[in-house]
Structures are given as structure tokens and as C-alpha cells.
N, C-alpha and C positions, 0 to 999 in steps of 0.2 A: 820371404819377407812379407810382413803384413802391414798394410796401410789403412787409411781411413776409408770407411764405406761411404757411399753417397748419402745415406741416411744420417750418419754421424756428422758429415760435413754440413748438410742442410740444417741439422739441429744446432750445431755450433754457430753457424751464420745467423740463424734466427735468434738465438740467445744473445749474440753480440749486438744485433740490431735493437733488441729490447733494451739492453743495458745502455747503448749509445743514445737512444731516444730519451730515456730517463735522465741521463747525464746532460743532454742538450737542454731539456726543459729546465733542469735545475740551474745550469749555467746562465740561461736566459733570465731566470728570475733573479739570480744574484746580480747580474749586470744591470737590470732595471732598478733594483734596490740601490745599488751603488750610484746610479745616475740621479735618483731621487734624493739621496743623501747629499750628493754634490750640489744639487740645486738648493737644498735647504741650507747648507753651509754657506753658499754664496749669498743668500738672502740675509742670513744672520750676520755675516761679516760686513755686508753693505750697510745694514742698519747700525752696526757698531761703529763703523768708520764715519758715517754721517753724524752720529751722536757726538763722537770725539771732536769732529771738525766744528760743529755748531757750538758745543760747549766751550771749546778753546776760544773761538772768536767772541762768544758772549762774555767770557770772563775777562778778555782783554778790552772789551768795548767800554767806551765812556758814555754810551747812550745809544738810543735808537736814532736812525737817520731816515731822511726821506729817500725813497728809491730813486735811482737814476731816471732821467727823463724818458718817458715812453714806457716805463715799467709799471705794472700794476702793484699797488701797495695792499691789495686786499688779501684774498686767501692764497695767493700764489707767489708772494714775494716777501722777503724779510731783509731789511737793510740795517746794518750795524755800523756805528761810527767808531772806528778804532783810532788809537792815539796818533799814529803817523808822525809827521813833523808839524810845527806850528803853522807853516805856510801851506802845507798840502795834507790836510787830514785824509786819512784813508777810509773809504766807504767800502765795506764788503757786503755784497748782496747775494742772497740765496733765492733762486728762482727755478721754476720747473719749465722745461720745454716739453709740453704735453705730447706733441707729435713724435718725439724721440724718446719719451718717457725717461728723461734724464734730469737729475737735480744738479744745477750748476752753482758753483761758487764764483760769482762774477767780480773778481778783483784780479785774480791770476788766470781767469778764464779756464778753470779746470773743473771737470765734473766731479761731483761727490758720490753719486750713486746712479746706477742704471736700473731700468725696470720699475721706475717710480710710477705707481698708479694713482697715488694721492699725496698731496702736500698741502696741508692747511695750517694757517697761522692765525691764532687768536691773540688779540692785544688786550691785556687786563690792567686796570688801575690798581691803586694801593689796597682798595677794599675787595678786589677780586671781581669787580664788575667789568664786563666787556666794553672796550672803547671801540665804538663803531666808526667806520670810515664815512666820509661825506657822501653826498649824492653822486659824486664822480668816481666813487670806489677807492679814493685815496684818503689817507690820514692827513689832516691839516697839521701845521706846526703846533697849534694849541693842543690838538689831540695827542700828538707825539709826546708832548711834555707831560701828559697824564699817565702814560704807559709806564708801569713798573715791572710787569711780568709778561713774558711772551710764552704761549703754549703752542708748540709745534707738533703736528701729527704727520707721520710719514707711513705710507704703505708701499712695499716693494714686492714684486713678483718675479720669479725666475722659473720658467717652465711650469711645472705643476705645484711648485712650492711658493708660499706667500708668507709675509710677515708684516707686522705693524708695530709701531712704537709711538708713544707720546711723551714729550719732554717738556717740563716746565722750567723756564729759564728766568731767573731774576736779573733785572737790569739795575745798574747803578742809579 
């Protein structure tokens, strides 16, 4: 009976090592690519969800509202007055928690998106000119009455993936 020689066995082991090394690096590349694709999909779906939520509230809104006490009405908050009931109008407010990088919808205290690196709100009048907040950083009631359009810009990052979107929302 004839078996493998030591040289044949070493040659087969070396060849198997080369093939396994190549396969390992290929699998590593595929796994990294899948991870990056997952991060990109997460960013895209977060932006889409934030857009749907904001536009739904904006279409239901009867106007712009003053943010809740203690909340900034400048670049990091948007408050919309929803119909609600005659005795208890509903105010929904979007604000960013910068330390947690989370965009919150503050009526049901639920978050809209995570990984938020920027959330800017610009208030525009009927001619498209920006309505500026007062010296305290808040819009006065008179300034709120002038606002007809809100432009919201959001940037979201997840791992190595990032995405940005800007939405222009007309108000009643």
C-alpha cells in the first residue's frame, strides 16, 4: 500500500494555507462592506423617518408655536401648533439633545433619529426672507406671525456613513 510522502503532505498543507488565507481576506472584505452598507442604510432610513414625521406634523399644523419654556427657538428647536382640542391645543416640538445626538419629538417624548450631528431651522416670511429671532434667541409672537415657510436641515451619522437632507415646509 502506498500513502502520501512527507513532501506531498507538506505541499498540500502549504497550498491549503494559501487558499485559506485568500479566502479569509476576501471574507473580511465582504464583512466590512456589509457593515458599511448597513450603516448607510441606517442613515438613509433615519433621514426618511425624520422627514415623514416632520412633514406629517407640518401638514396637520395650524401654525407655528412658541417653544415650551426653557427651550431654544433658534437653530435647535421647531414648535408646531397642532389642532388638538379647543381647550388643550397640542404643541409638538422638535429639538436636539446635542450630547446624545438625538432628535426628539417632544409631545410623546419619543426620539425621531439618533446620530444627529446637525439640526438647523430657518424661519422664512412670505417673500422668502429669513425671520430672525430677537436678541434672546427666541422668535417673538410678532415674528412667529410673519413665518410662512420653515427650512429644516438635518445631518445624521452612523459609524463611517453620513447623510444630510434639507426640507422646506410651508405653513398655513
